[in-house]
N, C-alpha and C positions, 0 to 999 in steps of 0.2 A: 804563616805563609808556607806553602809547599811548592816543590819543584817537581819536574818529571821523575827525578830519581827517588822521590818519596812515594810514588805510586806503587802499590803492592799487587803483583800479578799472582793469582791463584790458579792452579790447574782446574780444568772443568772435565768432569767424567760423566758418563751416561747415567750412572745411578743417581746423580743429582736431579736430572730431569725426571727420572722415574719416581723419585720420592716427592718431587714437586707436584706431579700429576695426582698421586694418591691423596695428598693433602688438599689440592684444589677441588677434587671431586667430592671429598668428604665435607668440605666447607661450603659447597655450592648452595645448600638450602638456607644458609645463614648470611650470605653476602648479597650485597646489592650493587648495581652497576653505577657507582657514584661518578664515574668519569664518562659515562655514555658509551656509544659505539656498540660493536658486536659483542655478544656474550663470550665469544671465543677469543676475542682480543683480551677480555678481562681474565679469562682462564689462563691464557698464556702469560699475562703479567703476574698472576698468582704463582704459576709454575716457576717462572724466573725468580720471583722474590723469595720463595721457599728454597730454591736451589742455592741462591746467594747466602741465605741464612745458614744453611747446612754446611756450605763450603767454608764459611767463616768459623763455625764451630769446629770443623775439622782442622782448620789452621791453628786455632787455639789449643786444641788437644795435642796436636803433633809437637807443639812447642812448650807443652806443660804450663800453659798460661791458665791460671785458675779462673773458672767461670761457672755460673749456674744457669739453668734454663727455667725461667719462671712461667707458669701457666701453660706448659707444654703438655699436651696439645688439646686445649678445650675447643673442639670444633664448633661448640655453640657460641664461642666468642673468639674467632681466629685472630683478631687483632691483638690479643693478649699473649701471643706466642712470641717470646723474646728472650734474648741472651742478657744476663746480668753480669756485669764486670765490677768487682769490688762493691757489690751491693747496689750498683747503679744500673738502671735500665738502659740497654743499648738498642736503640731504635734504628734499624738499618733501612735506609731509603735507597732502593736499587732501581736502576733504569736499564731497560732492555733496549739495546741498540741493534736494530735488525736490518738497516739499509746497508747494502754492500759498500756503497761509497763512503759512508761514515765509518764502517768497520775498517776499511782500508786506510782512511785518514787517521784514525786512532792508532793503528799499528805503525804507520809511517811517522806520525807526528803526535806523540802523547800530549803535547802542549794543547791540542784541541780539547782534551778533557779539562785541562786547567781553566780554559776560557769559558767553559759551560757553567750554568747556574746550578748550585746545590739547592734543589727544590724541596719544600715541605708544604703539603696542602694546608691552607689556613685553618680549615675546620679540624683537621687532625691536631695541629699545633695547639689549638685552643681547647681541645677536649679535656674533660675532667680526668683526674687520676694521674696527671703528669707532674713532674717535679723539675725545677730549674736545674737540678743536678743530673737529670737524664742526659744520655749521650746520643747525639745524632751522628750516625756513620753513613757515608755516602759511597755507593758502589755503582759501577757500570759493567754490565754484562753484554759483551759482543756475541751475538748469536743469530743465526738465520731462522726463519720460519717458512713453512710451506703452506700458506693459507689459501692460495688460489688452487683451482683444480689442475691447472697446468703445472704449477710448482709441485703439487702433491704427486702428480704422475711422474715427474722427473725424479723426485726423491725416492719413490718406490722403485723406479727403474734402475736407480743407482744403488739399490740395496739399503737405503737409509731407513731408519726407524720412523714410525708414525703412530699417532693415536687419535682415532676418529671418535668424536663424541657428538651426540645431539642433546642439547640442553632443553629439558622439558619446560613448557610455559608455567607461569606462577600457579595457575589453577591446579596443576599436578604437583609441582615442587613445593608449594606453600599453600595447601588447601585451607580454606577458612574453617572447615569442619574437620576436626582430628578424629576421624573414624576409619576403620579398615577399608582399603580399596576393594578387597575381595578378589575374586578370580579375574585375571586379565586375559583377554582373548587377543592374540597377536597373529598377524598374517604377513608373510613376505611375498611380494610379487616377483622376486628374483627367480631366475631359471635354474639356479643351483641352490643347494643347501647352504645356510649361513649360520654363524654363531653370534649371538648377541648377548651382551651383559647389561642387565638392568640394575640401576643403583637407586635405592630408595631408603626411606627411614622406617624403622619399626616403631612400635607404640611408645617406647622410651626415647625416641628421636635419634637413636644410634643408626648410623648408615650401614647398610649391608648390600653387597653385590650378589646378583643371582645370574648365573650363566645358563643360557637356553639354546638348545640346538633347534634350528628352524628349517624344516623341509620346505622345498619350493611349493608355492601355491597351496599351502595347507594351513588351516587355522590350528593354533596351538593354545590350549588353555594352561595358564600359568597359575599354579597354586602358590600363594605367598602370604606373608604377614605384613606387607607394606601398608603404611598409612600415608605415604607420599611417594612420588616417583620423580627423582631429580634429573636423571640422565639415562641415555642409552649409549652403549659403546659397541662399535662394530670393528672387527679386526681388519677388515679389508673394505675398500670403497664398494658401495652398492650401486648397481645400475637400475634399481627399481625401488618402488615405494615400500614402506613398512607401515602397517596400520596397527594401532593399539586401542582396544576398546575396554573401558571400565564398566562392566555390566551394572554394578551397584549405583553408578552415578550417571548412566546413560551418556557417557562421554567418549567420543571417538577422536583420536589424534593421529593424523597422517604425517609421516616423515618422508619428504621427497628425496629423490636420489642426490640432490645437491644441497640438502639441508643438514650437512654434517660439517663439523669443524675439526681440523687437525691441530691439536693443542701441544704437539711435541715441540720443544725448544731445542734447537741444534746449537748448544752452547759452544763457544770457541775460546774466548778469553775473558777472564774476570778480573776487573781492576777495583781494588779497594783504594779509594781516593784519600780520604781523611775524615776528621771528626771535629765536632764542637759540642760543648755542653748546650743544653737547651737555652740557658740564660745567655750564653755568648752568641748563639745563633739569633735569638730575638733582638739582641742589642745591635747586631750588624745587619739584620735582614731588611730587605726592601720588598714591597708588594709587587707581585706579577699578576696582572689582570687575566681573567679567563679569556681564552682566545689568542693569547700571545704566542708567537713563534719563538721557540727556543731550540737549543741543540738537540735535546731529547725528543721533542715533539714538534710536529708541523704546527700545531696549536694546542695550547693547554686547555683542558676541558673543565678545569675548576680553578678557583683563586688559589694562588700560592704565595709563600714567602720565599725569598731566595738570597743566598750569599754566594759570591763567586767561588768556585771550587778552589781557586788559587789562594783564597783567604782561609781555607781550612787548616787545621793543625795536622801534622804527620802522624800516622798510626804508630810509628816507633815511639813517639812521646806517650801515646795512650798505653802502650804495653808497659812502659816504665812507671806510669802513674797507677797502674792496677794495684801494685803493692801499697801505694800511699792510700788508696781508697779503703783498704782493709784496716788501716791504723785508727 
C-alpha cells in the first residue's frame, strides 16, 4: 500500500519532450494504432511515454542507482526499449493527464491518483517474452496539449513551443513494394516560402529526415533515397495545401491546411506512483472491459487489467531491493 507521501515528483524539462518527439517519429513506420483515435493522439502518447522513461533514467543516474538499458533503441521494435533494474525488466506504464480540471485536482489532492486504476493492456500483459519477475512501474504525467487550431494559435501567441506533423497514409509509410520512391514533386500553395521536413526510410529501413525549402506556388523536385515516406513536418502553421506526387507510383497526396497535428507535450509535473512485479500484479488484478470510463480516459479503447494505485508498493522499496536483485 502507498500513501500520497510515497508519490515521487520528478522535474519536467523541455528536452524530455524533444527527445520523445525524435523517438516517436522514428518509430512511426513500425507502430500501429492499437488504441484507435487520431494518429496525433497516438504520437503524443508516445512522446509522453518516452519522456517519462527518460526522466526515470535521469532520476536513477542522479542517485547512482545501478540500471541497464536493454534493447535501446531498436526502432524496428520500439516496445523492447526498457530499463533493467537488477536484471529485471522495468516496464513503465505512463498516463498523460491533459485535462486542466484533472491536473488541478491532482495538484490539490494527490489522493486522486491513489484512487485511479493502475492499468496494463491485457494483450501486452499476455505477450510472449515476459517474466513473472518483470516490474510494472506506473507514472502520471500532467501536461497540456494544443491539439485544436484555437489552442495551437494561443500557444504560438504565448511564445510556446509546438511541433506540427502530418502523418502519411499507410500506402506511403508502409508500402507493400519495398522499392525506391524516386523523385518526389512537391508544391506549396502558400503565399510565402516555407520549410518542410520529410521523414522517410532508406533501403535498410533506417529513418532519415530531409529538409526542403519551398518557394510559393512552385513545383520542387526532391531527389532522395526514400523507400517510404512516414511524415512531413512544418515549422509553422500553413494556410494552404501542400501536394506531394510520387512519379514512379503515379500517387498524389494532398495535405490540407488543417491536416496537421501538434504533437508537442507541454509537461508540467511527473508523478511516479509505485510498482509491482508482474506476478504480484496478475494475482491482484481485475479485468477492465473496453469502453470503461476511468480516471485516465473517458473510455478505455482496449481490454485492460487493473490494480488500484493505492495497492502498489512504494518506489523507495524498489530502490532498496535493487541491490537484492543483484545477489
